[in-house]
N, C-alpha and C positions, 0 to 999 in steps of 0.2 A: 630551150630557146632553140628556135629553128636555125638551119646551119648556115643560112643565106642572110640574116639577123646579125647586125653589130650592137652590143650593146653597152651602153655609158653608164660606168661606174665611177663614183667620186670616195676615194679614199682619204681619208685624212690622218694625222700623225707621221708626217713623212720624217722628222727631224730623226736624227741618228746619234745622239750623245752619246760618245763612247761608253761611260759607267751608268745609262737611264737611257737607253732606246726606246722610238716608240715602234709599234708594231707596224704601223703602214707598209713601210717598205716591203716588211716579208708578206703580208696580206697580198699588195700587188702583185708581189713575185709566185705567190700560189696561183693567182688568179690568172694570170699573164700564162703559167705553164699551162691551166686545166683548160681555158680559152684558147688562147693563140689569139690569130687576129678577128675571132669572134666577138673580141673584148675591146670596149677604149678605153684606158685609164687615166680618170682625172685625177691629180695628186692636187691635195690641200694641203697648205702650212699656215705659221704662221709667221715665219723665220725666210726670208731670203735664202738664206744660210742653211737650212734643210737640205740634205743631201740628196733626199727622194724625190724631191721636187726638180733634180735636174738629171734623174736617172730614165735616158730615151728608152732602154728596153723593158722598162717598169712602165714609164708613166708617159702617156701621148700628147698629156698638156699639164701645166700648172696653173694655181692661184693662189694668193694669197687671202687669209681669212680675216673678219675682224675677232679680235680677241673676245672670249666667252664674257669677259668683264664688263666689254663694251654695253651688253643690254640686251636682250631679247629682240627687240627690232630692229638695232643696229646688226645684228648676228644675222636675223629672217633676209633683211635687205640685202645684204653683202651674198648671203647663198641665191637671193631670183637674182641678183645681177649674174652670176658664175652660170646658173642655171638657163638663163635666156640666150647664154653663148655657147653652151655645153649640150644643151638638151640630156640633162641629166637622166636617168634611168632609175637608177639604184646609189644609195647612200650609205657608204661603211664606217662608222665614226670609230677611232681607236684609241681616244685619250679620255683618262677619266673627266677630266675636268668639263669637257667640251658635253658631256652625256645628260646631265639634268636639262640643260637649255634644249638639246634635240631631242629627246624624250617629251617635252612641251611641247615643241615645234611641230613634233610627226604628222599630227593630221593637218597642219595647213600646208607642211609640206609635201603632203598625198594629195589636196586639192591642185598642185602645181603640177602632179606628175611625178613627182619624186616619193619614189618606194624605199622602205626602210624594214628591219627587222629589229624592233628594242622593244625593251622590256616597259612595263607600264611606271609611273611615276610611283606608284605604292610599292612595287617590285624593286624599284633601283633604292628606294631608302631603306628598304627592310634589309639590305645585303650591308649598309654601309656599315664603318667598322665601330661606331658606337652603339649599334644595334643586332651586332652580331651575338652576344648573349642570349637575349632572347630569342631569335632565330634559332641558334644550336641547342637549347631547351626543348623547342617545338619539334628539330628534328631529331632530337637523341642521338647527338652528336657532342664529341668533347670539346673543348678551347679552351686558352690560358683565362686568367682572369683579369679583364681591362677595367681603367678608370679613367674619368674626363677628370682634367684639371685645369683652372685658369690662371694659375699664380705658379712662378718657379719655388718660390718659398715649400710646395709640398717636398721636394728635394733633401729640406734641412733635416729633417727628421723622419723620413721615408722607412728608413729600417727598423726602427721603433716602432713603426704602425704596422711592422712585418711586409713590409716591400723593401727588399733585397737587392741590393745590384749583385750583378748588370741586369738592367730594364729594359725593355723598347722602347721609346718615345715616338710617337706616329701623330700625324696629322689627320682631320677627320677623313680630308679627301684624298691625300697623298704623301709623301715620303715618311719612310721609319728608319730610325736609328738605334744602335745598340751603345749604352750608356754604363761605361764600367763603374763612373763613381758622379761625388755629387755636382763637380765643374761639369763633367762633359754633359750630363744630364742637363744641367742649366743653359750649355752650349743650344743641345739641341731643341729644350725647349722653345729657345728665343728666336732661333731658326726657324721654325717651323711656324712659330705663329706670327712672325712675320709674312711671311710667304702665305700661309693659308688658312690663320686668322685661328680665333679660339673657339670649344676648348679644344687643349693638346689631350692625346690619349695617354697613358702609363699602362705597359701590358707587362705581366710577368714573363720573362724569358724562358722559354722553353729548350732544351738541349737536345738534340737527336740530330736525325737526317730529314733533310727538307724535300717536300715531294711537291711536284705542282702539277694538276688536271686541268685540260681544256677542254670545251666540248659546246654545245649547243643544245641551249633548252628549247623544246617545240613550242613552249606557251600552255601546253596542258599539265603539264609535272614530267613530261620525260626528256631524259636525259640522250643524245644522240651523239655518236664519233668519238668518245671520250679518247683523249692519247694523253699518257701520261711520263712525264720523265722525271731523273731524280737530278738534283743538279750535284756539277762535278768542279765546277771552278767559278768564281763568282766577281766581280765588280768590287769597287769601294762603295756601294750602294747596295751589296747584296743582290744585284741582278744576275741572273744565269748568264754567266759570259761562256759556259760548256756544259751539256747534260746529255745525260744517255737517258733512253726511251725503257720506259718497264711497265708491265703490264701487273697491278696487284688490286683481288678482287674487290678487297676490303677496304681499301681505297675508292674505288668504282661505285662502291656499295654508298661508303659516306658521301660521295658527290650527288649520289640519288636520291638519297634524304634530301640534301639541301634544295636540290632542283625541283622537288616535287614538294617540297614546304613552299619553296616561293612562289612555283609555277612559272618558274622564268622561261623568259622568251627572248632568245638571242643568243652572243656569242658570251661564254661564261669564262675565267681561270677563278680554280678553288685552291689555294697554296694551303697548305698541311706540314704541321713538322711529326715526324714519328719519334714520340719521345722513348727514353729508356726502358719502358714498358712496354714498347710495343703498340702502343693507341694513337691514332691519327688522332692531333688537335688542329682543328681549324685555326689559321693567324688571320687570312683575311678573304675576301672574294671581290674578282674584281670584274666589272661588269662591261668584258671587251676582250677582244684576244691577245694574249702576251706577243711580247717581240719574239721568240721563241715560236712563231706559231707555224714556221716555215718546218720543223721539223715532224709536222703531221703530216706534211707532202712526202717526207721521206721516209715515213713510215706508212703509208697507201691509206692516207685517212685526211685526204686534203679537207681541213674543214672550211677556211674561207669558200671553198667551191661548193660545198654542201649549203652552206648557210646561202648561199646566191640559188640554188635549186629551192630549198624552201619557200624562200622568199617570190619566187617568179611560179610557184606552183607547179614545178618540174619533179619528175621521177628523180630522186637523189641518184647520185653517182655511186656506183660502186664502191666500198667499202670493204681493203683488205682486214683479216683480223688483225687485232693488234699485235705489233711485231716490237719485241723487246731486246736490247741490246744495239740500237740503231745511234749513234753517238752525234752531239753536232757540235761545232766548235765556232764562234764567232770569232770575226776580224775585221780589222779596218783597213780602207784603202781608199785612194784618190780619186776622187771624180772630174774629170775636167770639164770645164763649162765655161762656152765661148761668152766674154766677157758681156757682148751685147743680149745674150738669152738673162742673164742675172739682172743687169739693169733694166732690161724690160719689166724683170721680177719687182723689182727694187721700185719702179716710178709708176708702173701702171696695175701694179698688182695682177700678172698673167703672163706666162709665156709656152709658147705653141712650140713644143719640140718636137713634133711629128714631121716640121716643116724644114729642119735641120739635121731629118737624118740623112744619111751619105746615101 
């Protein structure tokens, strides 16, 4: 990108629920620190209370989207309305639930001038939780046994069927809960089924250390810019509240095998457990940057900036060698918002933050 060109990048996932934050604000922070005033950031969200939509240092303007459940046409129409106002150059989605829609819409968005760097529908489907066993066999990677179920009766006699507690109960698209007994399992099943539908997945629980790897697939099978971390503190939902950067070549090789098998294109997070025998067991693959992605900037491997360079066909920014021993600690703080700005977002679905900067 030429130094006198201002690029407009739209980023979703601007929510910041303490126990399960989206990645959008961290992605915006990475890009702002990499590009400064050479980038204009449009925050996209689904709720006027999403804090990232009101952070003026990271977002220049903010808009509300139609929910993915409203359907492809409504979702595209709303994006087109925003594009008419903002002239979006690049769209960077950060939420799992919107990825299927946006992957399918990518050609139509490209015709409008909105670029992206996303996997194909087939790639997205192959990394889904209910297809991990097939993928891990192809890639030569270990993973815990996972079973799709459609009724909570499974838990009545699951121990007799060699599925002892504790178990992981997961949604196909989102959510994962530890169940220590039948009652907890049934509660988790009903909550996940009500929000995300059937089937619900049951997975054997692996004990050990949880490690996550974030990187970018170039679309031809290569993994770029990998950043690894080990969780040091988690929320009630198991999300990282604190973590420390690590570098483990065995974990990196595990990720490379998975990305090569998928020929993945775009951001990726690979979640694994290092079991008591030292084997990395794949838990799940997320098709986006994680909420802890600002750690990549902290270790000298700004992955959102790298993604943008790849999408624009530019020379990628220089990446430092992996830097283990860097700790991140998440915290909560108040964002002060003029009522007029909040009301504008609620009523009009749009807020021009840059005009309110002192």
